[in-house]
C-alpha positions in Angstrom: -7.1 -11.0 -3.7 -7.4 -11.5 -7.5 -4.6 -13.4 -9.3 -2.9 -11.8 -12.3 -3.3 -13.4 -15.7 -0.3 -15.6 -16.7 0.2 -13.7 -19.9 0.6 -10.3 -18.3 4.0 -8.6 -18.5 5.3 -7.7 -15.0 8.2 -5.5 -13.9 9.7 -4.7 -10.5 10.1 -1.3 -8.9 13.4 -0.6 -10.6 11.9 -1.4 -14.0 8.8 0.8 -13.4 11.0 3.7 -12.2 13.2 3.4 -15.3 10.2 3.2 -17.6 8.6 6.4 -16.0 11.9 8.2 -15.7 11.7 8.7 -11.9 13.1 7.3 -8.7 12.2 4.0 -7.0 11.2 6.1 -4.0 8.7 8.0 -6.1 7.2 4.8 -7.3 6.7 3.7 -3.7 4.9 7.0 -3.0 2.5 6.5 -5.9 1.3 3.1 -4.6 -0.3 4.3 -1.3 -1.6 7.4 -3.0 -3.6 5.1 -5.3 -2.1 6.4 -8.5 -0.3 3.1 -9.4 -1.4 -0.5 -8.7 1.1 -2.7 -7.1 1.2 -6.5 -7.0 2.9 -8.9 -4.6 3.5 -12.7 -4.5 1.3 -14.5 -2.0 2.3 -17.5 0.1 1.6 -19.8 -2.8 3.8 -17.9 -5.2 0.8 -16.4 -7.1 1.0 -12.8 -8.2 -1.9 -10.9 -6.7 -3.0 -7.2 -6.4 -1.6 -5.6 -3.3 -4.4 -4.5 -0.9 -4.1 -0.9 0.2 -4.4 -1.7 3.9 -1.5 -4.1 3.8 1.8 -2.8 5.1 4.6 -5.3 4.5 7.9 -3.6 4.6 10.6 -5.3 2.7 8.3 -7.2 0.4 9.0 -6.7 -3.3 6.4 -4.8 -5.3 5.6 -5.7 -8.9 3.8 -3.7 -11.5 1.9 -4.7 -14.7 3.4 -3.0 -17.8 -0.1 -1.9 -18.8 -0.6 -0.1 -15.4 2.8 1.6 -15.7 2.1 2.8 -19.2 -1.3 4.0 -18.3 0.1 6.3 -15.5 1.7 9.2 -17.3 1.8 12.4 -15.2 1.9 15.7 -17.2 5.6 16.3 -16.2 6.7 13.1 -17.7 4.9 13.7 -21.0 7.0 16.7 -21.8 10.1 16.2 -24.0 13.4 15.8 -22.0 15.5 18.9 -21.8 12.5 21.3 -22.0 12.2 23.8 -19.2 9.2 23.3 -16.9 7.6 21.2 -19.6 7.2 24.2 -22.0 8.9 24.6 -25.3 9.2 27.9 -27.0 8.2 27.7 -30.6 9.6 29.9 -33.2 7.3 32.1 -35.4 6.1 30.2 -38.5 6.2 26.7 -36.9 
């Protein structure tokens, strides 16, 4: 397990969900799918990358701000309030 640099900004599941505009449950589904890297604190209190084969229910997951900002699905890139991510443009715009 590789330790995370001390200067890295970290957020919990709630913060990651808020930043991406989705639910905490959705964040937890992205991790096993390999779309978002999660980190955990080891026995020594060091933040390390979570290994995909580890299943530790109830342990808090933490995410690097850089990783959360890198994951931007197409649905979340569309402006809020637009239907299905599409905006009708008027002629001349």
